[in-house]
C-alpha positions in Angstrom: 75.2 17.1 69.3 74.9 15.8 65.6 77.3 13.0 66.4 75.4 11.9 69.6 73.8 8.5 69.3 70.1 8.4 69.3 70.1 6.2 72.4 72.3 8.6 74.3 70.0 11.5 73.3 67.0 9.6 74.4 68.4 8.8 77.8 69.5 12.3 78.4 66.1 13.8 77.6 64.3 11.1 79.5 66.5 11.9 82.7 65.8 15.6 82.2 62.1 15.0 82.2 62.5 12.9 85.5 61.1 9.8 83.8 62.0 6.1 84.1 62.1 3.9 81.0 58.8 2.4 82.0 57.2 5.9 82.6 58.3 7.2 79.3 57.0 4.0 77.5 53.6 4.5 79.2 53.4 8.2 78.3 54.5 7.5 74.7 52.6 4.4 73.9 55.9 2.8 72.9 57.0 -0.5 74.4 59.5 -0.5 77.3 61.6 -3.0 75.2 62.1 -0.3 72.4 63.0 2.4 74.8 65.5 0.0 76.5 67.0 -1.2 73.2 67.5 2.3 71.9 69.2 3.5 75.2 71.4 0.4 75.2 72.2 1.0 71.6 71.0 -2.3 70.5 68.7 -0.4 68.2 70.3 2.4 66.1 67.3 3.9 64.8 63.4 4.0 65.0 60.6 4.8 62.7 59.3 8.4 62.5 55.9 7.6 64.2 57.8 6.0 67.0 60.1 9.0 67.3 57.0 11.4 67.2 55.4 9.3 70.1 58.6 9.4 72.2 59.0 13.2 71.6 55.4 13.7 72.8 56.2 11.6 75.8 59.3 13.6 76.6 57.5 16.9 75.9 60.1 18.0 73.3 60.2 18.9 69.6 61.0 16.1 67.2 64.2 17.8 66.4 65.5 17.6 69.9 65.2 13.8 69.6 66.6 13.5 66.1 69.6 15.7 66.6 71.1 17.9 64.0 71.9 16.5 60.5 75.6 15.5 60.2 76.4 18.5 57.9 75.2 21.0 60.4 76.1 19.8 63.9 75.4 22.1 67.0 78.5 22.7 69.1 77.2 25.0 71.7 79.3 27.8 70.1 77.9 31.1 68.6 76.1 30.7 65.3 78.4 31.0 62.2 78.4 34.4 60.6 76.6 33.0 57.5 73.6 31.9 59.6 73.7 35.2 61.5 73.4 37.0 58.3 70.5 34.8 57.2 68.8 35.4 60.6 69.3 39.2 60.1 67.9 39.3 56.6 64.9 37.3 57.7 64.3 39.5 60.8 65.9 42.8 60.2 66.7 45.1 63.2 63.9 47.3 64.4 64.1 51.0 63.8 66.9 50.6 61.3 66.6 51.6 57.6 66.4 48.5 55.4 69.6 47.7 53.6 69.8 48.6 49.9 71.0 46.2 47.1 74.5 46.6 46.0 73.3 47.6 42.5 69.7 48.6 41.5 70.4 49.7 37.9 69.4 46.3 36.4 67.4 44.8 39.2 64.0 43.8 37.7 61.2 41.6 38.7 62.3 39.0 36.0 66.0 39.0 37.3 64.7 38.7 40.8 62.6 35.7 39.9 65.8 34.1 38.4 67.7 34.8 41.7 65.0 33.1 43.8 64.8 30.1 41.4 68.6 29.7 41.6 68.3 29.9 45.3 65.7 27.0 45.3 68.0 25.0 43.0 70.8 25.2 45.6 68.4 24.2 48.3 67.2 21.1 46.5 70.9 20.2 45.7 71.7 20.3 49.5 74.3 23.2 48.8 73.2 24.8 52.1 76.5 26.6 52.7 76.4 28.3 49.4 72.7 29.1 49.9 73.4 30.7 53.2 76.1 33.0 51.5 73.6 34.2 48.8 70.2 34.2 50.5 70.6 37.5 52.4 71.3 39.3 49.2 68.2 37.7 47.5 66.0 38.7 50.3 67.4 42.3 50.3 66.8 42.5 46.6 63.3 41.3 46.9 62.5 43.7 49.6 63.8 46.6 47.5 61.7 45.6 44.5 58.6 45.0 46.6 58.9 48.7 47.8 59.5 50.6 44.6 57.9 51.1 41.2 54.3 50.9 40.1 51.6 48.7 41.7 52.3 45.7 39.4 56.0 45.8 40.0 55.6 46.0 43.8 53.1 43.1 43.6 55.7 41.0 41.7 58.3 42.0 44.1 56.1 40.9 47.0 55.7 37.5 45.2 59.5 37.2 44.9 59.9 38.3 48.6 57.4 35.6 49.7 59.2 32.9 47.8 62.6 34.1 49.1 61.4 34.1 52.8 59.7 30.7 52.3 63.2 29.6 51.0 64.7 31.0 54.2 62.1 29.1 56.3 63.0 25.8 54.5 66.7 26.3 55.0 66.1 27.1 58.7 64.0 23.9 59.1 66.9 21.9 57.6 69.3 23.5 60.0 67.1 22.7 62.9 66.1 26.3 63.6 62.3 25.8 63.7 61.6 29.1 65.5 63.5 31.1 62.9 61.7 29.1 60.2 58.3 30.1 61.6 59.4 33.8 61.7 60.5 33.6 58.0 57.2 31.8 57.0 55.0 34.4 59.0 56.8 37.1 57.0 56.6 35.2 53.8 52.8 35.0 54.3 52.5 38.7 54.8 54.4 39.2 51.5 52.3 36.6 49.8 49.0 38.3 50.7 50.2 41.5 49.1 51.6 39.7 46.0 50.4 39.0 42.4 50.3 35.3 43.0 46.9 34.0 44.4 48.4 30.6 45.2 51.4 31.6 47.1 49.8 31.8 50.5 48.7 28.1 50.2 52.2 27.2 49.1 53.6 28.8 52.3 50.8 27.0 54.5 52.4 23.8 53.2 55.8 25.0 54.5 54.2 26.0 57.8 52.6 22.4 58.1 56.2 21.0 57.5 57.6 23.2 60.3 54.8 22.0 62.7 55.7 18.5 61.9 59.3 19.1 62.9 58.0 20.6 66.1 55.9 17.5 66.7 52.7 19.5 66.3 51.1 16.9 64.1 47.4 17.8 64.6 48.2 21.5 63.8 50.2 20.4 60.7 47.3 18.3 59.4 44.7 21.0 60.1 46.7 23.7 58.3 47.3 21.5 55.2 43.7 20.3 55.0 42.3 23.8 55.4 44.6 25.3 52.7 43.9 22.4 50.3 40.1 22.9 50.7 40.6 26.5 49.6 42.7 25.7 46.6 40.2 23.0 45.5 37.4 25.5 45.5 39.1 28.2 43.7 41.9 26.8 41.5 41.1 23.2 40.7 40.9 24.0 36.9 44.6 24.9 36.5 47.9 22.8 36.6 49.3 25.2 39.2 46.2 24.7 41.4 46.3 20.9 41.1 49.9 20.9 42.0 49.5 23.1 45.1 46.4 21.2 46.2 48.3 17.9 45.7 51.3 19.0 47.7 49.0 20.1 50.6 47.2 16.7 50.5 50.5 14.9 50.6 51.5 17.0 53.6 48.3 16.1 55.4 48.8 12.5 54.7 52.3 12.6 56.2 51.0 14.1 59.4 48.3 11.5 59.7 50.9 8.8 59.1 53.3 10.1 61.7 50.3 10.2 64.1 50.0 6.5 63.6 47.0 6.5 61.1 48.4 4.8 58.2 45.1 3.9 56.7 43.9 7.5 56.5 47.2 8.6 55.1 47.3 5.9 52.5 43.7 6.9 51.4 44.9 10.5 51.0 47.9 9.5 49.0 45.9 7.3 46.7 43.6 10.3 46.1 46.7 12.4 45.4 48.2 9.9 43.0 44.9 9.8 41.1 44.9 13.6 40.7 48.3 13.4 39.0 46.6 12.1 35.9 44.7 15.4 35.7 48.1 17.2 35.1 48.5 15.4 31.7 45.3 17.2 30.5 46.3 20.7 31.6 49.0 23.2 30.3 52.2 22.8 32.2 53.3 25.7 34.5 56.2 27.7 33.4 58.1 27.2 36.8 56.7 24.0 38.2 59.4 23.4 40.9 58.7 26.9 42.1 55.1 26.0 42.7 55.0 22.5 44.3 56.9 19.3 43.8 53.8 17.3 42.9 53.8 14.6 40.3 53.1 10.9 40.0 56.8 10.4 40.9 56.7 12.5 44.0 53.5 10.9 45.2 54.8 7.4 44.7 58.1 8.4 46.5 56.0 9.6 49.5 53.9 6.4 49.4 57.2 4.4 49.6 58.3 6.5 52.5 55.1 6.0 54.5 55.1 2.3 53.9 58.8 2.0 55.2 57.9 4.1 58.3 55.0 1.8 59.1 57.1 -1.4 58.9 55.8 -2.5 55.5 59.0 -3.1 53.6 57.6 -5.4 51.0 54.9 -2.9 50.2 57.5 -0.1 49.9 59.8 -2.2 47.6 56.7 -3.1 45.5 55.8 0.5 45.1 59.3 1.6 44.2 59.8 -1.3 41.7 59.8 0.1 38.1 59.3 3.7 39.3 60.4 6.1 36.6 61.2 9.4 38.0 60.1 12.5 36.1 62.7 14.9 34.8 61.8 17.6 37.3 62.1 15.4 40.4 64.6 17.2 42.6 67.7 15.6 44.1 66.2 15.8 47.5 63.3 13.6 46.5 65.5 11.1 44.7 67.6 11.0 48.0 64.5 10.1 50.1 63.6 7.3 47.6 66.9 5.6 47.8 67.2 6.0 51.6 63.8 4.4 52.0 64.6 1.6 49.5 67.8 1.0 51.6 65.8 0.9 54.9 63.2 -1.5 53.4 66.0 -3.9 52.3 67.6 -3.7 55.7 64.3 -4.4 57.4 64.0 -7.6 55.3 67.5 -8.7 56.2 69.0 -7.9 52.8 72.1 -6.0 53.9 73.6 -6.1 50.3 70.5 -4.6 48.7 70.6 -1.8 51.4 74.3 -1.1 50.8 73.8 -1.0 47.1 71.0 1.7 47.4 73.2 3.7 49.7 76.1 3.5 47.4 74.0 4.6 44.5 73.0 7.6 46.6 76.5 8.4 47.5 77.4 8.5 43.8 74.5 10.8 42.6 74.0 13.0 45.8 76.8 12.8 48.2 75.8 16.0 50.0 72.3 14.8 50.6 73.6 11.5 51.9 75.9 13.2 54.5 72.9 15.5 55.5 70.5 12.8 56.5 70.6 11.3 59.9 68.7 8.3 58.5 71.6 7.4 56.3 73.8 7.3 59.4 71.3 5.1 61.3 70.9 2.6 58.5 74.7 2.3 58.1 75.1 2.0 61.9 72.6 -0.9 61.9 74.3 -2.6 59.0 77.7 -2.3 60.5 76.4 -3.8 63.8 74.8 -6.8 61.9 76.1 -10.3 61.5 77.3 -9.8 57.9 78.9 -6.7 56.2 78.3 -6.6 52.6 80.8 -5.3 50.1 81.0 -1.5 50.0 79.6 -1.1 53.5 83.1 -0.1 54.9 83.4 2.8 52.5 79.9 4.0 53.3 80.7 3.8 57.1 83.8 5.9 56.7 82.1 8.4 54.4 79.4 8.9 57.0 81.8 8.9 60.0 80.2 5.7 61.5 83.8 4.4 61.8 87.2 6.2 61.5 
């Protein structure tokens, strides 16, 4: 149902719940006017706090209301073989011997870490089809290394297995498979607790919090992130790795607070996180920063822009984004979110040309991510329905399938 309009999806779910528009508005705390305009397709998008509230009123996960990303639509058919293979690798069959790697002669912990890092690079580049092809082999290799050799080798293998299963969880979330994601993350946590990396369990808690957000379990998500952040602050505040993991968890907690409607608490958390990024300049840089946590001044500022946009503060969002210099290790996925939010802020201020320019820039630097985001479709749909259509909008609308 990836091509289904948000208004059609909302109306269908509302009828399934046996609710009138007014009843849904009352249960959600959203105005009847917003519900009506969405269902009548006079509004093509809504802010995440509004969508979370509507999902709570409907009693569904956020993903049921958002629909699938354009790149991975649901058709009602059987899952594609690549996804079945990923599912089988994450949750292998009971009472069956584990599969062995194709070749074990040169399979070392160092090579395994490289495989996992390359998998995360594919993820951050939105190369999800390729990642589905290679991830089962990475998980199989990790399970093998985690089961053989001396104690240190097995512990390193468990660390790699934890990161590989965490990657499987992130991929499953992106594909709208939140139950599969939780299974992957539960197994990742088991591996992490037997690994050589004391920070890995907290990193996986961050992923669990994200999965809870997608399931509209915002209180659970915030509680998990805060609990894990407190533990990291107590035990690892003196290392760059610890600061990065702690900062990522604090950002996650802030996101949950913001989506629950508490922008002030969220903004205070984000300011605390941004101040903490200054500590990173005084500490030795980790060898594999992206494998630890995407936490830097750039990532915090990107998230602050996002929260401002989601809470109808477009001027504040553009002010935060102005002059932002992204660090070299900022992944394409985060650059994507920044440009999408800048486009949304311009659209909210009636600057259709500025919105189209931001989206066109995104199309040039990260076309796969642009196609993947339902927000991009919503923004372009809103612009296409507007009174004036800026140069380049038709190309974007065709690229995203808004028009033929």
